[in-house]
C-alpha positions as CSV (number, residue, x, y, z in Angstrom):
1,M,-1.1,20.0,19.8
2,N,-1.7,19.3,23.5
3,D,0.8,16.5,23.4
4,D,-1.5,14.4,25.5
5,F,-2.2,10.8,24.5
6,R,-3.9,9.5,27.6
7,R,-7.2,8.7,26.0
8,S,-5.5,7.1,23.0
9,A,-3.3,5.0,25.3
10,E,-6.4,3.8,27.2
11,L,-8.2,2.8,24.1
12,Q,-5.1,1.2,22.6
13,G,-4.8,-0.9,25.7
14,R,-8.4,-2.1,25.4
15,L,-7.8,-2.8,21.7
16,H,-4.9,-5.1,22.6
17,D,-7.2,-7.0,24.9
18,L,-9.8,-7.5,22.1
19,V,-8.0,-7.4,18.8
20,P,-4.8,-9.4,18.2
21,G,-2.0,-6.9,17.7
22,G,-4.3,-4.0,18.7
23,A,-5.2,-3.1,15.1
24,H,-6.8,-4.8,12.2
25,T,-3.8,-4.2,9.9
26,Y,-0.2,-4.8,11.0
27,A,1.0,-1.6,9.4
28,R,-1.5,0.3,11.6
29,G,-0.2,-1.3,14.8
30,A,1.0,0.6,17.8
31,D,4.4,-1.0,17.4
32,Q,4.8,1.1,14.2
33,Y,4.8,4.3,16.3
34,P,6.7,5.6,19.3
35,E,5.6,4.0,22.6
36,G,2.9,6.0,24.3
37,M,2.4,8.1,21.1
38,A,0.1,6.0,19.0
39,P,-2.9,8.2,18.4
40,V,-6.3,6.6,18.2
41,L,-8.1,8.6,15.5
42,A,-11.6,10.0,15.7
43,R,-12.1,11.8,12.3
44,G,-10.4,13.3,9.2
45,K,-11.1,16.0,6.7
46,G,-8.8,16.7,3.7
47,A,-5.3,16.0,4.9
48,T,-6.0,16.6,8.6
49,V,-6.9,14.0,11.2
50,W,-7.9,14.4,14.8
51,D,-7.4,11.9,17.6
52,V,-9.5,11.1,20.6
53,D,-7.3,13.4,22.8
54,G,-8.1,16.4,20.6
55,N,-4.7,16.5,18.9
56,S,-4.8,17.4,15.2
57,Y,-2.2,16.3,12.6
58,V,-1.3,16.7,9.0
59,E,-1.5,13.1,8.0
60,Y,0.7,11.2,5.5
61,G,0.3,7.7,4.2
62,M,-3.4,8.5,3.9
63,G,-5.1,5.2,4.7
64,L,-2.1,3.1,3.7
65,R,-2.1,5.0,0.4
66,S,-5.8,4.4,-0.3
67,V,-6.9,8.0,0.0
68,T,-5.6,10.3,-2.9
69,L,-8.4,12.9,-2.9
70,G,-8.5,13.6,0.8
71,H,-10.5,12.3,3.8
72,A,-14.3,12.9,3.5
73,Y,-13.9,14.1,-0.1
74,E,-17.4,15.6,-0.7
75,P,-18.1,14.3,-4.3
76,V,-17.4,10.8,-3.1
77,I,-19.4,11.2,0.1
78,D,-22.3,12.7,-1.9
79,A,-22.3,9.7,-4.3
80,V,-22.3,7.3,-1.3
81,R,-25.2,9.1,0.4
82,E,-27.2,9.0,-2.8
83,Q,-26.6,5.2,-3.1
84,L,-27.2,4.4,0.5
85,V,-31.0,5.1,0.3
86,N,-31.3,2.6,-2.5
87,G,-29.7,-0.3,-0.6
88,L,-26.3,-1.8,-1.0
89,S,-26.3,-5.6,-1.3
90,F,-28.8,-7.7,-3.4
91,S,-29.3,-11.2,-4.7
92,R,-28.7,-10.2,-8.4
93,P,-26.3,-7.8,-10.2
94,T,-27.2,-4.1,-10.4
95,E,-26.9,-1.7,-13.3
96,L,-24.3,0.0,-11.2
97,E,-22.0,-3.0,-11.6
98,L,-22.2,-2.6,-15.4
99,A,-21.5,1.1,-15.2
100,A,-18.6,0.7,-12.9
101,A,-17.1,-2.0,-15.1
102,E,-17.4,0.2,-18.1
103,D,-15.8,3.1,-16.2
104,F,-12.9,0.9,-15.2
105,L,-12.2,-0.7,-18.6
106,R,-12.1,2.7,-20.2
107,L,-9.2,3.6,-18.0
108,V,-7.1,0.4,-18.3
109,P,-5.3,-0.3,-21.6
110,G,-5.6,-3.9,-22.8
111,A,-8.1,-5.1,-20.3
112,D,-11.3,-6.6,-21.7
113,M,-13.0,-7.8,-18.5
114,V,-13.0,-6.9,-14.8
115,K,-14.2,-8.5,-11.6
116,F,-14.5,-6.4,-8.4
117,A,-13.7,-7.5,-4.9
118,K,-13.0,-5.9,-1.6
119,N,-9.2,-6.2,-0.9
120,G,-6.1,-6.5,-3.0
121,S,-5.1,-9.9,-1.8
122,D,-8.3,-11.3,-3.3
123,A,-7.3,-10.0,-6.7
124,T,-3.7,-11.1,-6.6
125,T,-4.6,-14.6,-5.4
126,A,-7.3,-14.9,-8.1
127,A,-4.7,-13.8,-10.7
128,V,-2.3,-16.6,-9.6
129,R,-5.1,-19.2,-9.6
130,L,-6.2,-18.1,-13.0
131,A,-2.7,-18.2,-14.5
132,R,-2.2,-21.7,-13.1
133,A,-5.5,-22.9,-14.6
134,A,-4.8,-21.3,-18.0
135,T,-1.2,-22.7,-18.3
136,G,-1.5,-26.0,-16.5
137,R,1.6,-25.0,-14.6
138,E,2.3,-24.4,-10.9
139,L,5.5,-22.2,-10.5
140,I,5.0,-18.5,-9.9
141,A,7.9,-16.1,-10.4
142,V,7.4,-13.1,-8.2
143,C,9.6,-10.0,-8.2
144,D,11.6,-9.3,-5.1
145,Q,9.3,-6.6,-3.8
146,P,7.7,-6.3,-0.3
147,F,4.1,-7.4,-0.5
148,Y,1.6,-9.1,-2.8
149,S,-1.0,-10.9,-0.7
150,V,-2.1,-11.9,2.8
151,D,-2.9,-15.4,1.4
152,D,-0.6,-18.4,2.1
153,W,1.1,-18.6,-1.3
154,F,2.8,-15.2,-0.5
155,I,2.8,-14.7,3.3
156,G,4.4,-18.1,3.6
157,T,7.5,-16.6,1.9
158,T,7.8,-13.9,4.6
159,A,9.0,-13.9,8.2
160,M,5.4,-14.3,9.4
161,D,5.0,-17.9,8.0
162,A,3.7,-19.6,11.2
163,G,0.9,-21.9,10.4
164,I,1.6,-22.1,6.7
165,P,2.8,-25.5,5.2
166,Q,6.1,-25.2,3.4
167,S,4.5,-27.1,0.5
168,T,2.4,-24.0,-0.1
169,T,5.3,-21.9,-1.0
170,R,7.6,-24.4,-2.8
171,A,6.2,-23.2,-6.1
172,I,7.3,-19.6,-5.6
173,R,10.5,-18.3,-7.2
174,R,12.1,-14.9,-6.9
175,F,13.7,-12.6,-9.4
176,G,15.2,-9.1,-9.1
177,Y,13.6,-5.8,-10.1
178,N,15.3,-4.3,-13.1
179,D,17.3,-7.5,-13.4
180,L,16.1,-9.2,-16.5
181,E,18.8,-11.8,-16.5
182,S,17.6,-13.1,-13.1
183,L,14.1,-13.7,-14.6
184,R,15.7,-15.2,-17.8
185,A,17.6,-17.6,-15.5
186,L,14.4,-18.7,-13.9
187,F,12.9,-19.5,-17.3
188,D,16.0,-21.4,-18.3
189,E,16.0,-23.4,-15.1
190,H,12.3,-24.1,-15.1
191,S,11.5,-24.3,-18.8
192,G,7.8,-24.8,-19.4
193,Q,6.9,-24.7,-15.7
194,I,6.3,-21.0,-14.9
195,A,2.6,-20.1,-14.9
196,A,2.9,-16.4,-14.1
197,V,5.3,-13.6,-13.5
198,V,4.0,-11.2,-10.9
199,L,5.5,-7.7,-10.2
200,E,4.9,-4.1,-9.5
201,A,5.9,-2.3,-12.7
202,A,7.3,0.5,-10.6
203,T,7.7,1.4,-6.9
204,A,8.2,4.6,-4.9
205,L,11.9,4.1,-5.1
206,A,12.4,2.3,-8.4
207,E,11.5,3.2,-12.0
208,P,11.8,0.5,-14.6
209,A,15.1,0.6,-16.4
210,P,14.9,1.1,-20.2
211,G,13.8,-2.1,-21.8
212,F,13.1,-3.9,-18.5
213,L,9.3,-4.1,-18.7
214,E,9.4,-4.8,-22.4
215,G,11.9,-7.6,-21.8
216,V,9.6,-9.1,-19.1
217,R,6.7,-9.0,-21.6
218,Q,8.8,-10.6,-24.3
219,L,10.0,-13.4,-22.0
220,C,6.4,-14.2,-20.9
221,D,5.3,-14.2,-24.5
222,T,8.1,-16.5,-25.5
223,H,7.5,-19.0,-22.7
224,G,3.6,-18.9,-22.7
225,T,3.6,-17.4,-19.2
226,V,0.9,-15.0,-17.9
227,L,2.2,-11.5,-17.0
228,V,0.6,-10.0,-13.9
229,F,1.0,-6.4,-12.8
230,D,0.2,-5.5,-9.2
231,E,-1.3,-2.0,-9.6
232,M,-2.3,-1.6,-5.9
233,I,-0.1,1.4,-5.3
234,T,0.5,2.6,-8.9
235,G,-3.1,2.6,-9.8
236,F,-4.6,6.1,-9.3
237,R,-1.2,7.3,-7.9
238,W,1.0,7.0,-11.0
239,S,-2.0,7.5,-13.3
240,A,-5.7,6.6,-13.4
241,G,-4.8,3.9,-15.9
242,G,-2.0,2.6,-13.7
243,A,1.7,2.0,-14.4
244,Q,0.8,0.1,-17.5
245,R,-0.5,3.3,-19.1
246,V,2.6,5.3,-17.9
247,Y,5.2,2.9,-19.2
248,G,3.3,1.5,-22.2
249,V,3.6,-2.2,-21.4
250,T,0.3,-4.2,-21.2
251,P,0.1,-7.2,-18.8
252,D,-2.2,-10.1,-19.3
253,L,-3.8,-9.5,-15.9
254,S,-3.6,-6.6,-13.5
255,C,-4.7,-6.3,-9.9
256,W,-6.0,-3.1,-8.4
257,G,-7.2,-1.7,-5.0
258,K,-6.3,1.0,-2.5
259,A,-7.1,4.4,-4.1
260,M,-9.9,3.0,-6.3
261,G,-12.5,4.1,-3.8
262,N,-10.7,6.9,-2.0
263,G,-10.8,4.8,1.2
264,F,-13.9,2.8,0.4
265,P,-13.1,-0.9,0.2
266,I,-12.9,-2.0,-3.4
267,S,-10.4,-3.9,-5.5
268,A,-10.3,-5.4,-9.0
269,L,-8.9,-8.1,-11.2
270,A,-8.8,-7.1,-14.9
271,G,-7.4,-8.8,-17.9
272,K,-7.6,-10.3,-21.3
273,R,-10.9,-11.9,-22.2
274,E,-9.5,-15.4,-23.0
275,L,-8.1,-15.6,-19.5
276,M,-11.0,-13.9,-17.6
277,E,-13.6,-16.1,-19.4
278,L,-12.1,-19.2,-17.7
279,G,-14.1,-18.0,-14.7
280,G,-17.2,-17.4,-16.7
281,L,-20.0,-19.2,-18.5
282,R,-18.5,-19.1,-22.1
283,T,-15.7,-21.6,-21.5
284,G,-15.6,-25.3,-22.3
285,E,-12.6,-25.7,-20.0
286,P,-12.8,-26.6,-16.3
287,R,-14.1,-23.4,-14.7
288,V,-11.8,-21.4,-12.4
289,F,-13.3,-20.1,-9.1
290,L,-12.2,-16.7,-10.0
291,L,-13.7,-14.2,-7.6
292,S,-17.0,-14.8,-5.9
293,T,-17.6,-12.7,-2.8
294,T,-20.7,-11.6,-1.0
295,H,-19.5,-8.0,-0.7
296,G,-17.5,-7.7,-3.9
297,P,-20.3,-5.9,-5.9
298,E,-21.7,-3.9,-2.9
299,S,-23.2,-0.8,-4.3
300,V,-21.7,1.9,-2.0
301,S,-18.1,1.2,-2.9
302,L,-18.9,1.0,-6.6
303,A,-20.6,4.4,-6.3
304,A,-17.5,5.7,-4.5
305,F,-15.3,4.3,-7.3
306,R,-17.4,6.0,-10.0
307,A,-17.1,9.3,-8.1
308,V,-13.3,8.8,-8.0
309,V,-13.2,8.2,-11.8
310,R,-15.2,11.4,-12.3
311,A,-12.7,13.4,-10.1
312,Y,-9.8,12.1,-12.1
313,S,-11.5,13.0,-15.4
314,T,-12.4,16.5,-14.4
315,D,-9.4,17.5,-12.2
316,D,-5.7,16.6,-12.0
317,P,-5.2,14.9,-8.6
318,I,-2.0,13.2,-9.8
319,G,-0.5,16.5,-11.0
320,T,-1.5,18.1,-7.7
321,M,0.2,15.3,-5.7
322,E,3.3,15.5,-7.9
323,R,3.7,19.2,-7.3
324,A,3.0,19.1,-3.6
325,G,5.2,16.1,-3.1
326,T,8.1,17.9,-5.0
327,A,7.7,21.0,-2.7
328,L,7.7,18.8,0.4
329,A,10.8,16.8,-0.6
330,D,12.6,19.9,-1.6
331,G,11.7,21.7,1.6
332,V,12.7,18.9,4.0
333,N,15.8,18.0,2.1
334,F,16.9,21.7,2.1
335,A,16.4,21.8,5.9
336,A,18.4,18.7,6.3
337,T,21.2,20.2,4.3
338,E,21.1,23.4,6.3
339,L,21.4,21.4,9.5
340,G,24.3,19.3,8.1
341,I,22.5,16.0,8.4
342,A,21.5,15.4,4.7
343,G,23.4,12.1,4.8
344,H,21.2,10.9,7.7
345,V,17.7,12.2,6.9
346,S,16.4,12.5,3.4
347,V,13.1,12.4,1.5
348,I,13.2,10.2,-1.6
349,G,10.9,8.6,-4.1
350,R,8.3,9.5,-6.6
351,P,6.8,12.8,-5.5
352,S,3.3,11.3,-5.1
353,C,4.7,8.4,-3.1
354,L,7.5,9.7,-0.9
355,I,9.3,8.0,2.0
356,F,12.0,9.3,4.4
357,T,15.2,7.6,5.2
358,T,16.7,7.7,8.7
359,K,20.3,6.8,9.5
360,D,22.3,6.7,12.7
361,H,25.6,8.4,13.5
362,E,27.5,5.7,11.6
363,G,25.4,6.2,8.5
364,S,23.4,2.9,8.8
365,P,19.6,2.7,8.6
366,S,18.2,2.8,12.1
367,Q,14.9,1.9,13.6
368,A,15.8,3.8,16.7
369,F,16.6,7.0,14.8
370,R,13.5,6.5,12.7
371,T,11.4,6.3,15.9
372,L,13.0,9.5,17.2
373,F,12.1,11.3,13.9
374,L,8.5,10.0,14.2
375,Q,8.3,11.1,17.8
376,E,9.4,14.6,17.1
377,L,7.1,14.9,14.1
378,L,4.1,13.7,16.2
379,R,5.0,16.3,18.8
380,R,4.7,19.0,16.1
381,G,1.4,17.8,14.6
382,V,2.6,15.5,11.7
383,L,1.4,11.9,11.6
384,G,2.8,9.4,9.1
385,Q,5.2,6.5,8.6
386,S,6.1,8.1,5.3
387,F,5.5,11.3,3.4
388,V,3.0,9.7,1.0
389,I,0.8,12.7,0.0
390,S,-2.7,13.3,-1.3
391,A,-4.3,15.9,-3.6
392,A,-5.9,17.4,-0.5
393,H,-2.5,18.5,1.0
394,T,-2.4,22.3,0.7
395,A,0.6,24.5,0.5
396,M,0.0,25.4,4.2
397,D,0.0,21.6,5.1
398,V,3.3,21.2,3.2
399,Q,4.9,24.2,4.9
400,H,3.7,23.0,8.3
401,T,5.4,19.7,7.6
402,V,8.6,21.2,6.4
403,D,8.8,23.4,9.5
404,A,7.9,20.4,11.8
405,A,10.6,18.3,10.1
406,A,13.2,21.0,10.5
407,D,12.5,21.2,14.2
408,A,12.5,17.4,14.5
409,M,15.8,17.3,12.7
410,S,17.3,19.7,15.2
411,V,16.6,17.1,17.9
412,Y,17.8,14.4,15.6
413,R,21.1,16.2,15.1
414,K,21.7,16.3,18.8
415,A,21.2,12.6,19.0
416,L,23.6,12.1,16.1
417,E,26.2,14.2,18.0
418,A,25.6,12.1,21.1
419,G,25.9,8.9,19.1
420,T,22.7,7.5,20.6
421,V,19.0,8.2,21.0
422,T,19.2,7.6,24.7
423,G,17.9,10.6,26.5
424,F,16.0,11.7,23.4
425,L,13.7,8.8,22.6
426,A,10.9,7.9,25.0
427,G,10.3,4.1,24.9
428,R,11.4,1.3,22.6
429,P,12.0,1.8,18.9
430,V,9.5,0.7,16.3
431,A,9.9,-2.7,14.7
432,P,9.2,-4.1,11.2
433,A,5.5,-4.9,10.7
434,L,6.2,-8.3,9.2
435,R,8.5,-10.0,11.7
436,R,8.7,-13.5,13.2
437,Y,8.3,-12.6,16.9
438,A,6.5,-9.8,18.8
439,A,9.8,-8.8,20.3
440,P,11.3,-6.2,20.4
441,R,7.8,-4.6,21.0
442,R,6.2,-7.6,22.7
443,L,3.6,-6.6,25.3
444,T,3.5,-8.2,28.7
445,G,0.7,-8.4,31.2
446,G,-3.0,-7.9,30.3
447,H,-4.9,-10.8,29.0
448,S,-2.4,-12.1,26.5
449,P,-1.6,-15.8,26.8
450,Q,2.0,-16.5,27.8
451,P,3.9,-19.3,26.1
452,A,4.9,-22.4,28.1
453,E,8.4,-22.4,29.5
């Protein structure tokens, strides 16, 4: 590490002038990293990335959890190269679309048909539209989990609801994860009105309680409601067949993305034939505009997806992630215990999908202390808003991270003893990606329009 971010800072400034927020995904924004230490990346290989200043990092998060096999994974790159010379977008379907659909449906229990798209929001929004068409109902019960779609029906329920009519989100109802009674209460209150129940079957921090998913399935069956699993994160990270294969509960529809293409843009909506055919040519019902995108069947990403399927069938990337993640969590947590700050910094979650917690001197979650930890990790060659790992992380990568975290926590402990990050943290703390106002990381100057006084 040369600890120099001058070129990154210059390019980030130019990005802010040309791209709202300075990045094309809010989670990738500079406000998610310590000020002046937001690397602009140039390339990646395996679990290592390099920025435009020549710094290298062991990376975590891996493309917002979309890369499980490692950056520039050769079998995927080879499949893409082979396809590129044959073209990638045509006026009619290709045989590759059929082969990719067959590959996918072999993996996913209970799914009869699949449609490919480019991002997860396309899939979840299509699932909601399809459920409403199939049931003739409008209400959607969504589990109280962080994110389902960039589209209005969901984003309108978050703090970033500017520009979205309230009428768009009036049909959304919330229930608690592992709280079957809260869902039952919604069905009781809105009998015969709920089109779909949408949830992640599991998350990094929460496993389904015994009987919970089975109970959700039974409630949906009883009330004629479509059950939708969001498999964006769990797909190819819990198993190649998703959470539904791990937990043995089959939804009516499931939505996929992220790791399907090891970074190449591809998502999918899969489900039961009687539902999916409402968007096809075999139905006598009014047709659903299910998924119809120019780039959905683009051949390069389908080739990448098929190479990912082959990798999962011949190797054990999930087992590799679970073992490496366990070693990482154990190492960092041991270091925290040795430093006497285990109550303030800890690594938690499923080994393939780890996060770290950061608490202040009073034991409360703290963005300021989180930023200090990120800052010290960056200085020691570790980049990531989490410890979400990939199958490309080696034992050396994990040990480097454990050592970097131990050194970072030494600084962290000094700040805890001082009762403040002042004098330790350079710049303002990070802020939640989905927030109503740009403050506390609002930029001033440049070309940004200023609001009227």
